LOKOL-128544 format. One line per field, with one value per residue (C-alpha): residue in one letter; residue number from 1; y, z negated, x. Coordinates in steps of 0.001 Angstrom, whole numbers, plus 524288, in hexadecimal, padded with zeros to 5 digits. Each point is the difference from the previous one (the first is absolute). Example, Ala and Ser with C-alpha at 12.3 -4.5 7.8 and 13.67 -1.06 7.14 Angstrom:
r: [A;S]
k: [1;2]
y: [7EE6C;80D70]
z: [7E188;80294]
x: [8300C;8055A]
//
This chain:
r: [M;I;T;P;P;A;I;Q;R;G;L;F;T;L;D;R;S;L;F;N;K;S;V;N;V;M;A;L;R;I;P;A;S;M;T;M;E;C;K;K;A;L;G;T;D;M;L;L;V;P;K;I;R;N;V;V;D;S;D;D;G;E;K;S;K;R;L;V;L;L;S;M;A;I;K;N;K;E;M;E;G;A;S;E;K;T;K;E;F;V;K;E;H;G;F;E;L;A;E;T;Q;F;Q;V;S;Y;D;Y;W;T;A;D;E;V;V;R;A;I;L;P;E;E;L;L;V;E;A;P;S;S;F;T;T;V;G;H;I;A;H;M;N;L;K;D;E;Y;L;P;W;K;H;L;I;G;Q;V;I;L;D;K;N;P;N;L;K;T;V;V;N;K;T;D;S;I;D;T;T;F;R;F;F;K;M;E;V;L;A;G;E;D;N;M;I;A;E;V;R;E;S;G;C;R;F;K;F;D;F;A;Q;V;Y;W;N;S;R;L;H;T;E;H;D;R;L;V;K;M;F;K;A;T;D;A;V;C;D;V;M;A;G;V;G;P;F;A;M;P;A;A;K;K;G;C;N;V;Y;A;N;D;L;N;P;T;S;Y;K;Y;M;L;E;N;A;K;L;N;K;I;Q;N;N;L;H;I;Y;N;L;D;G;R;E;F;I;R;K;A;V;E;D;L;E;T;N;G;Y;R;P;A;N;M;V;M;P;T;N;N;K;G;K;K;D;T;K;T;S;A;T;T;T;T;T;P;P;T;A;S;K;P;E;T;S;E;P;T;S;E;A;S;T;S;S;P;A;F;K;T;F;D;H;F;V;M;N;L;P;A;T;A;I;E;F;L;D;A;F;R;G;L;F;K;G;R;E;A;Q;I;T;Q;P;K;V;Q;L;P;M;I;H;C;H;C;F;S;K;S;E;T;P;E;D;D;V;R;E;R;V;E;S;V;M;G;G;K;L;E;R;D;S;V;H;L;H;W;V;R;K;V;A;P;N;K;D;M;Y;C;I;S;F;R;L;P;A;E;I;A;F;A;S;D;V;K;R;K;L;E;V;A;S;S;E;D;V;S;E;A;S;E;P;S;S;E;K;R;T;K;T;E]
k: [1;2;3;4;5;6;7;8;9;10;11;12;13;14;15;16;17;18;19;20;21;22;23;24;25;26;27;28;29;30;31;32;33;34;35;36;37;38;39;40;41;42;43;44;45;46;47;48;49;50;51;52;53;54;55;56;57;58;59;60;61;62;63;64;65;66;67;68;69;70;71;72;73;74;75;76;77;78;79;80;81;82;83;84;85;86;87;88;89;90;91;92;93;94;95;96;97;98;99;100;101;102;103;104;105;106;107;108;109;110;111;112;113;114;115;116;117;118;119;120;121;122;123;124;125;126;127;128;129;130;131;132;133;134;135;136;137;138;139;140;141;142;143;144;145;146;147;148;149;150;151;152;153;154;155;156;157;158;159;160;161;162;163;164;165;166;167;168;169;170;171;172;173;174;175;176;177;178;179;180;181;182;183;184;185;186;187;188;189;190;191;192;193;194;195;196;197;198;199;200;201;202;203;204;205;206;207;208;209;210;211;212;213;214;215;216;217;218;219;220;221;222;223;224;225;226;227;228;229;230;231;232;233;234;235;236;237;238;239;240;241;242;243;244;245;246;247;248;249;250;251;252;253;254;255;256;257;258;259;260;261;262;263;264;265;266;267;268;269;270;271;272;273;274;275;276;277;278;279;280;281;282;283;284;285;286;287;288;289;290;291;292;293;294;295;296;297;298;299;300;301;302;303;304;305;306;307;308;309;310;311;312;313;314;315;316;317;318;319;320;321;322;323;324;325;326;327;328;329;330;331;332;333;334;335;336;337;338;339;340;341;342;343;344;345;346;347;348;349;350;351;352;353;354;355;356;357;358;359;360;361;362;363;364;365;366;367;368;369;370;371;372;373;374;375;376;377;378;379;380;381;382;383;384;385;386;387;388;389;390;391;392;393;394;395;396;397;398;399;400;401;402;403;404;405;406;407;408;409;410;411;412;413;414;415;416;417;418;419;420;421;422;423;424;425;426;427;428;429;430;431;432;433;434;435;436;437;438;439;440;441;442;443;444;445;446;447;448;449;450;451;452;453;454;455;456;457;458;459;460;461;462;463;464;465;466;467;468;469;470;471;472;473;474;475;476;477;478;479;480;481;482;483;484]
y: [1F4AC;803E1;8103F;807DB;802AA;80E44;80934;80EBF;8043D;80894;7F9AA;80565;7F51D;7F152;7F7CB;7F1A6;7FC70;808C8;7F582;7F2BE;7FCAF;7F5B8;7F942;7F897;7F2BB;7F478;7F33E;7F153;7F660;7F318;7F46C;8004B;7F5B3;804F0;80C03;7FE13;7F909;80C26;80A43;7F674;80225;80F34;8052E;80E67;80121;7FDDE;80C7A;80502;80ABE;801CF;7FE60;7F904;7F3AA;7F8F6;7F4C2;80381;7F821;800AE;809C0;7F5BF;7FA6A;7F155;7FCD9;7F549;80C8D;80966;80CDC;802EB;80E37;80327;8084B;80E8C;7FF61;7F512;80A91;7F78B;7F2DB;7FDAA;7FFA3;80B07;803F5;7F010;7F744;7F57E;7F6BD;804B7;7FFF5;7F21F;7FCAC;80615;7FCC9;7F0D4;7FFC2;807B8;80844;80B2D;80B99;80BA1;80EBD;8050B;80933;8005F;809D6;80996;80889;80BBB;7F37F;7FBF5;80CCE;8039E;80C4B;807B9;7FBBD;8058C;80CCC;8015F;7FD6F;80B05;80BCE;80A27;7FA43;80B28;7F95A;7F288;8003D;7FC51;7F8BC;80353;7F302;7FB45;80238;7FC3F;7F55B;80262;7F3E5;8020F;80D99;80468;80D01;806B9;80BE0;80754;8094F;80D78;7FDD3;7F300;80682;801C1;7F064;7FE5E;7F898;7F808;7FA0E;7FDD1;7F86F;7F8E1;7FD65;7F936;7F832;7F7ED;80045;7F7F2;7FE01;80F35;80827;80D31;80937;80BDD;80AEC;8080E;80E21;8069C;80105;7F6E4;80920;80444;7FD4C;7F236;7F91F;7FD1D;802E7;8063B;7F5CE;7FFC4;7F4E2;7FE97;7F230;7F72F;7FF27;80BE2;7F7AD;80456;7F826;7F481;7F397;7FAB3;7F52E;801C3;7F9D2;7F675;80A75;8049E;80F71;805E4;810F1;80A76;802B4;80BC4;80402;7FB03;7FD8E;7F1A8;7FBCA;7F2FF;801B0;8024A;7EF40;7FDCB;80AC1;7FAA9;7F43D;80314;8073C;7F667;7F501;80931;7FFF3;7F292;7FC8E;804D9;80CD2;80C68;80833;80DA8;805C7;80D28;800B5;7F5C2;80070;7F578;7F72A;7F972;7FFEC;7FF78;7F59F;7F49C;8037A;7FCCA;7F212;7FE2C;80048;80DCA;80968;80C5E;80EDD;8062C;80CA3;8092C;80D04;7FE94;7FC06;7F724;7F8BE;7FDDB;7F958;7F780;7FC25;7FB32;7F70E;7FC1B;7F9C3;7FA3D;7F948;7FA59;7FA0B;80996;7FEB2;80458;804CB;80C28;80E03;80BC0;80D67;80BA6;80B94;80AC9;7F5E4;8071E;80027;7F142;7FDA9;80517;7F8D3;7F33E;7FF4A;802F1;7F6F4;7F537;802FB;7FFFA;7F2B5;7FAD0;7F985;7F3B6;7FA6E;80727;7F58B;80C15;80A33;80E9C;80910;80392;80D45;80386;7F8D6;7F22F;80189;8010D;80D82;80083;80E9F;7FDF4;7F368;7F267;7F04F;7F3A2;7FAE9;7F75A;7F9E1;8036B;8035B;7F5CE;8015F;7FC63;7FAA5;8050B;7F8FC;7FDD6;7FFDA;80A6A;8092B;8063A;80CCB;8032C;7FCD2;80528;80EA6;7FF0F;806A3;7F50F;7FB09;809A8;7FAF2;804B9;7FD44;7F86B;8058C;80DB5;7FFAB;80BFF;7FE08;80EE1;801C6;80F64;80350;7F658;804A1;80AD4;7F989;7FAB8;80AA3;7F941;7F704;80B8A;7FF02;7F585;7F711;80B6D;7FB97;7F0E8;8033A;7F67D;7F355;7FEB3;7FA27;7FAB7;80947;7FA76;7F509;804D2;80BC6;7FE81;7FDCD;80C94;7FBDB;80C63;8023A;80C5E;803C7;806C9;805D7;80071;7F839;7FC10;7FABB;7FC4A;80BFD;807C4;7F614;7FFE8;80F44;80194;7F7F3;8045D;80F5B;7FBAC;7F828;80961;7F55C;7F74E;7F19B;7F46A;7FD1E;7F0A9;7FEC4;808FE;7F79F;80689;7F6D1;804F5;7FD78;8050C;809F9;80915;80A30;801A2;806CA;7FCFC;7F221;7FC02;7F9DF;7FA37;803E7;7F6C7;804A5;7FC49;80D42;803B5;80503;80D05;801D2;7F79A;8056D;80FD1;809A9;80A5E;7FBC6;808BB;7F85E;80802;7FAE9;7FEFE;7F6A2;8054D;7FDFD;7F91F;8091A;8065D;7F334;7FF2F;80C30;7FE38;80CC9;80219;7FA07;7F5BA;80877;80895;7F727;7F9B7;80A42;809B6;8008A;804B6]
z: [753B3;7F390;7FEFE;7F66B;7F297;80161;7FBCC;7FC82;80C73;80009;7F51C;80130;7F521;8049B;7F55B;80396;7F5E5;80742;80B53;7F774;80657;7FB8C;80A5D;7FD87;80A00;7FEE2;7FC82;802DD;7F0F6;807D6;7FAB8;801D8;808ED;80890;8020C;810DE;801B5;7FC13;8059D;80D4E;8003E;7FD68;80776;801CD;7F716;7F678;7F8B3;80B97;7FBB8;7FEAD;7F5AA;7F8C3;7FA5D;803B7;7F864;7F204;7F22A;7FC8A;7F631;7F555;7FC5F;804FC;8082F;808F9;804F1;80A5B;802DF;811F1;8019B;80AB4;80A7F;7FAB0;80AB8;7F762;7F539;7F7FA;7FAE2;80A08;80A9A;807F4;80989;8007C;80E0B;7FDE0;7FF26;7F522;7F835;80568;7F9D0;7F37D;7FE35;802EA;7F35B;7F8F2;7FD6A;7F65C;80546;7F507;8002A;7FF61;80148;803BB;7FE2F;8096A;7FB05;8071C;80438;8084C;80845;80A1E;7FF9A;80BD5;7F7D9;7F321;80662;804D6;7F41F;7FBAF;80A64;8015C;80A95;8095E;80072;8018B;811D2;80036;7F40D;7FD0E;7FCA7;80B04;7FF9B;80677;7FA60;8005E;7F6D9;7F19B;8059C;802F0;80763;800D1;80687;7F9C4;80504;7F7A4;7FBB8;7F974;7F901;7F1E1;7FE91;80399;7F738;7FBE7;80F98;7FDC2;7F4CA;805FC;80CFD;7F5CF;7F89D;80A4C;8076E;7F771;809C1;7FD7A;7F667;80503;805AD;80920;804B0;80BA2;7FBB5;80A67;81020;80498;7FC33;80BFB;7FDEC;7FBA3;80399;7F3EE;7F877;7EF85;7F8C4;7F454;7F64C;7FBD1;7F800;7FC3B;80067;80609;807D1;80E6D;803E7;808B4;80627;80CA0;80860;80CEE;80DA5;7F82D;7FC03;7F04C;7FD3D;7F3F0;7FFCE;7F96C;804BE;7F832;8090E;80CBE;80BC8;7FF04;8065D;7FE7D;80998;80A75;7FEB8;80C5F;807BE;7F826;8073E;80CF2;802B9;7F907;8096F;80BEB;7FD8E;8026E;7F6F2;809C9;8003B;7FA17;7F7F8;7FE58;7F1F9;80167;7F39C;7F961;7F185;7F789;80D17;80448;80BDA;7FFC0;7F675;805B2;80D07;7FBFB;7F89B;80D20;805AE;80436;800A1;7F7E2;7FDCE;7F4C6;7FB4A;7F692;7FBD8;7F19D;7F80D;7F7CB;80AD3;80572;7F1A1;80126;80D3B;7FA67;7F783;80815;8071A;7F62A;7FAFD;80D5E;800BA;80DC2;80150;80BB2;80878;7FA6A;7FEE9;7F8E0;7FEA0;7FA41;80910;80A5B;808E4;80B2F;7F961;7FE22;80CC3;80655;7F5EA;7FFBB;811DE;7FC41;7F595;80762;80A14;7F8C0;7FA06;80ACB;8067B;7F869;7F5D9;7F2EF;7FA40;80342;7F4B1;80151;803F0;7F758;7FC64;801C7;7F414;80336;7F6C7;804F8;800B6;7F5C4;7FF2E;80988;803C6;7F86F;804AE;7FE6A;80704;7FAAA;80A9D;8073E;80DC7;80AA5;80E6B;80A0D;80C70;80DCB;80B50;806D9;7FC7E;80BBC;80191;80F1B;801FB;80215;7F28A;7F9CC;803B7;80166;7F1D4;7F660;7FE0E;7FBFC;7F3F8;7F2F1;7F88F;8046B;7F719;7F925;7F5B7;7F9EE;7F5AC;7FAE6;80689;7FBB7;805FF;80654;80D0F;7FE70;7FF8D;80CFC;80536;7F8DC;80B54;80ADC;80584;7F523;80AA7;80735;8081E;7FFF0;80D06;8081A;7F4A0;804F4;80A7D;7FA7A;7F845;7FC9C;7FA1E;7F8CD;7FB5C;7F437;7FA99;7F6C5;7F7EA;7F84D;7F737;8010E;7FBF5;809D2;7FD44;80FE6;8077E;80A8B;7F6D6;80B43;806A0;7F243;7FC1B;80CAE;80403;7F13A;801BC;80F25;7F954;7F554;80950;80AE6;80AF4;80484;7FA90;80899;8025D;8003C;7F34E;7F8A6;7F43B;7F715;7F4DF;7F4FE;7F25A;7F571;7FDE5;7F5B2;8001E;806B6;80A0D;7FFE1;804B3;80043;80AE2;8073A;80C81;805C2;80AB4;80784;7FFA3;80B2A;8089D;803A3;7F24D;7F807;80ABB;80157;7FEE2;7FADA;7F334;7F69C;7F2FD;7F555;7F547;80328;7F909;7F16D;7F8C3;7F4F6;7F654;80735;8004A;7F2C6;7FB7B;7F73B;7FE76;80D93;80614;80635;80A15;80424;7FFE7;80B5F;807DF;80293;80BC9;8046A]
x: [178EC;8061A;80198;809D1;7F73B;7FAE3;80D38;7FDDE;80800;80A8C;80876;80DD5;8045E;7FDE5;7FA96;7FEE5;7F489;7F690;800A5;7FBF8;7F0B6;7F84A;7FB39;7EE52;80057;7F683;807EA;7FCF9;8047B;8064E;80535;80EE9;8007A;7F6F5;808E3;80332;7F458;7FADB;8081C;7FEB8;7F014;7FF82;8092E;7FF0E;7F5F8;80958;8086A;80A31;80783;80E6F;806D1;7F5A7;7FDB5;7F177;80245;80052;7FF11;7F273;7FB42;7FA2B;80CFA;7FDDF;80BA8;7FB87;7F76F;80232;7FC34;7FE7B;7FDFA;7F7A9;7FEC4;7FBEC;7F6F7;7F83D;7F954;7F7AB;7FB17;7F891;80ABB;7FA96;80B98;803D3;8010D;7F3A9;80DF6;80328;7F350;7FBAF;80D2B;7FD8A;7F411;80489;80953;7F865;80AF1;7FD98;800AB;805E5;8042C;80E2D;807D7;810AE;80796;809A7;809B6;80A50;8063B;7F4D9;7FF51;809B9;8070E;7F533;7F5F6;805AD;80178;7F486;7FA43;8083A;800A0;7F53E;7F5B6;80456;80D1D;7FA54;80057;80DFB;804C5;80D02;80560;80A7D;80C35;80DBA;80978;80D8C;8064D;7FBFB;7F98C;7F107;802AB;7F22F;7FC8E;7F4BF;7FA11;7FC9D;7F2C0;8048F;80C2F;7FA93;7FDCD;80CD1;80484;7F4DD;7FE6F;80E86;7FD5E;7F4B9;809B6;8098E;7F6C9;7FCFE;80A40;809BF;80A9E;800FC;806A6;80161;7F4DD;80331;7FB32;802A0;800AE;805A7;80164;80D0F;80C6A;80584;80EB0;7FF06;7F445;7F9E9;7F448;800C6;7F905;7F674;7FFC0;7F1E2;80205;80BA8;80E4B;80424;80B97;80046;8095E;7FA0B;8036B;7F86B;801A6;7FCB0;80468;80829;807B0;800C6;7FE74;804F6;7FC3F;7FA4F;7F416;80098;80ACD;7FE3A;7F567;7FA84;7F35E;7FB19;7F6C0;80A2F;80426;7FA01;805F7;80D80;7FFE3;7F95F;80D52;80877;7FA64;803BE;80E95;80827;80A3F;80A3B;7FA63;806FB;7F5A5;80153;7F507;800F6;7F677;8031D;7FA1B;802F2;80072;7F3EE;803AA;80D7C;80340;7F6BB;806C7;80DF1;7FA68;7FE15;80A40;8029F;808D4;7F969;803FC;7F6FE;7FFBF;7F6A8;8014E;7FB51;80AAE;7F6DA;7FAB7;80FCE;80268;7F6D8;802D3;80CA8;7F996;7F61B;80C6D;80614;7F271;7FE0D;80CA8;80346;80E42;80500;7F724;7F8F7;805C0;7FA1C;80102;7FB75;80005;7F660;7F851;805ED;80D67;7FDB3;7FC13;80BBF;80A0C;7F9A6;800D4;80EC9;80311;7F94D;80787;80D04;7FBE5;7FBB1;7F4E7;7FCF0;7F9BC;8051E;80BA6;80906;801EF;7FEAE;809CC;8092A;807C8;80F5F;8027B;7F8F9;7F5BB;7F023;7FA8D;7F54B;7FE50;7F4D0;7FC35;80065;80119;7FD10;80BE4;80B47;803C8;80AEB;7FFCB;80168;80774;7F840;80566;7FF47;7F72A;80D43;80DF6;804B5;7F720;7FF02;8057A;7F298;7FA90;80CCD;7FD18;7EF52;7FAED;7FC8C;7F283;7F4AF;7F8E4;7F8A7;7F539;7F3F0;7F729;7FED4;7F2E6;7FC1E;7F5AB;7FEA8;7F09F;7FEA2;80C4D;807EE;7FCF5;806BD;80D49;7FFDB;806AE;80B58;7FF24;802EC;80DA8;80042;80996;80487;80D1F;7FCBA;7F8AB;80A41;7FF79;7F21D;7F8F5;7F2D1;7FA2F;7F6C1;8051D;80A91;7F851;7FA5E;7F269;7FC19;7F43D;7F94F;7F5F6;7F7FB;7F1C3;7F5B0;7F280;7FD2A;7F5FF;80917;80D6C;806F5;7FFF0;80219;80AFD;80794;8008D;8040B;80970;8045B;7FF95;80B23;80858;7FE8A;7FE23;7F505;7FEE2;7FF2A;7F275;80255;808D7;7F64D;7F548;7F951;7FAB8;7F54A;806F6;7F33F;7F692;8069D;7F3C6;7F284;80625;80E84;807C9;80C6E;806DA;80BE2;804AB;808E4;8081F;80D0D;809FD;7FF2C;80E3A;7FD59;7FF59;808F9;80A4B;7F9E1;80D4A;7F62E;7FF8D;7F6DA;80059;7F93E;80BED;80CAB;8088F;80116;80989;7FFC3;7FF0D;7F60D;7F74D;80144;7FED6;7F22B;7FAE4;7FD41;7F2D5;8002D;7F70F;807C1;80BC3;7F7E9;7FAB6;80F83;801A4;80D6E]
//
């Protein structure tokens, strides 16, 4: 093992020259022509240290000679520490043993080794060298005790990862309105516009203004794999589209929304980056309002693989105040199943169809929005004959600290929705651990008919006017908890 040189602990300024070190080893001086034979014979008795050459030019200047560096376990010319096989090989060929040294510098050491060489010893239990990569950005979450060395740590991370250009640290808890963390640049460029590839899609966004978590890649893929290409998917808290974009590329008819105007902006841009042209409808609304709006718009557009245009206003122009769509193909009339419908068919209500899946990826508060589903389809009872087939699946992310998360999450969902879930449709999936006693889950369940068609609708938020929705001076936490 090569250990970093003794450095004055507690340094606040990075001095790379302090990491230069000379390491003494034993070596064999051999004819250059015997290099390969010697390497095969010595095996693990050669110097086997990453990034260090174990065969170098001879130090006596003879071009026909080479120095083969020996393991640091071999301490002297008596070859103490070497195997008997190696000793016999050296004796047989009469190789000369010599003392030499090799040099290592700052570039040799890992980020963790550099940080541990500098920080005070009392802080070495958990040296802060880990980070999450978001495009060219390294995102750290330094504990308070490491903050005096934050810029030094950031520079080390930047030095040791040539693919990175910016190192940032989270400075506050998540923004309660738009789900992003306040960031401080520790080292490198002050450039927060990240580009990421995930699930076969390209994503571009301002990491300082939107929520993105690279650790959720597996969860994004898991849900998207559930969707069929013919499904209609409603993504209520879509962010910049980690669920919506791959679902749309798969062929799903996707309605995606986020309250954060910056997320909305980058969803539109990401749709273009991924060449999604006809089946992604993007909104900038409060979650409850969007659920109702999306259901209405899907019914207006028609339940089909979305190669249709969005609804138009009275002037024949697309309404872009609260939503946008990448749809460009004009609508196509569908053919009736029979050319001469019976009188029974002509008097019956049209078949009921709506979204196949709702995704609610806002784990801190998504459960609170489930009250929007109570009575969502009130008045449509006569149009449905098979609730378990036609009513949508809801995938709601949440946190739980309970020792019995299945009961905890289900009871919270039932309390907000005002009714019991159909037990055979409920599945709780563990997503990841976010704190020692806090886990993230996704509860998936079929929307129960008694909730979907409930007449005693008590929502926390009535449909707001567009002026109220866009009023930035009113905190989102207040908007989302208003009662009638």
